[in-house]
N, C-alpha and C positions, 0 to 999 in steps of 0.2 A: 652456489655458496659465495658469499662475499665476506672478506676479512677487511676490517677497517682498523688500522693501528693509529691510535691517538697519541700515545706515548708508551714508554716502557711498561707501564702498569695498567693501561686502559686499551682494550680491544673489543671489537664486535666480531662475532662469528654468526652471520645471519644468512637466511635464504635470499637469493637474488631478488625474489618478488617482494620481500619485506623491505629490502634496501631501496628498490625502485619506488615502492609506496611512500617511504620516508622522503626520498628526494622529491617526489611529486608534491609532497605536503609542505615543502620549504616555501616560505612566503616570497613573493616576487621581490627581487632586488637584493636578496641576501647573498646570492651567488652571482659570480660573473659567468658568462656563457661557457667559458672553457674550463671552469673549476672542476666539474664532474663529468663532462661530456664523454671522456674516454673511459670512465669507470662505470657508467650506467648500464650499457648493454653487455659488456663482458661479465657482469655480475650474474647474468643468467646461466653462465657455465661455472666459472670460477674467477674471482677477481681479487685483487689486493690493492688497497688504497693506503699508502704509508704517509701519513701527515708529517712525521718528524723529518723527512727528507725534503720537504717543501719549504719555500720561503715562509718565515714565521707568520707574517700577516695573512698570507693565503691559507695556511694551515688553521689559524685561529678562526678565520671567516668560515671555512668549511666545517670545522667542528661546531661552531655556533649554529650554523645552518642545519646540520644534522640533528643537533639537540632540539632545535625548534621544530624541525620536521617530525621527529619522534613525539614531541609534545602535542603537536597537532593531530597526529595519527591517534594518539592516546585519547584525545577528546572525541574521536569519531567511532571508537570501538564500543562494543557492548560492555558496559561497566560491570555487569553481573558475571562476566567471564573473568574471574579473578586471576586465573593463570595468565591470560593474555594481557590483562592490565599490569600485572607484576612484570611481565616480559618487557612491555613498552616503557614502564617506569624505569626499569634497569637500563634500557638503551638510552633513555633521556639523561639519566644521571651519569652514565659512563661518558657520553659525549660531552656533557657539561663539565666534566672533571670533578664530579662530586661522588664518585663511586668509592 
């Protein structure tokens, strides 16, 4: 399980595998090497990524990267699986701050 806190009103509670898939889908160059390194593998057990306690520029970069990663995963899944499509749309919107 991975918990990503974007702000007081926006959070993700997702499986570590889903989080890892999203991070792998982030376009090259959107993240710096150390942005999520310490949060990728702990997510396989239980992890917490709290963006509000980070430097604002870094937190914004990570949130944008996670939103784009979710959007890219959304384009690769079976669109006939409406439940999964809705799930990824929700993740994308939450990360983008439009939830």
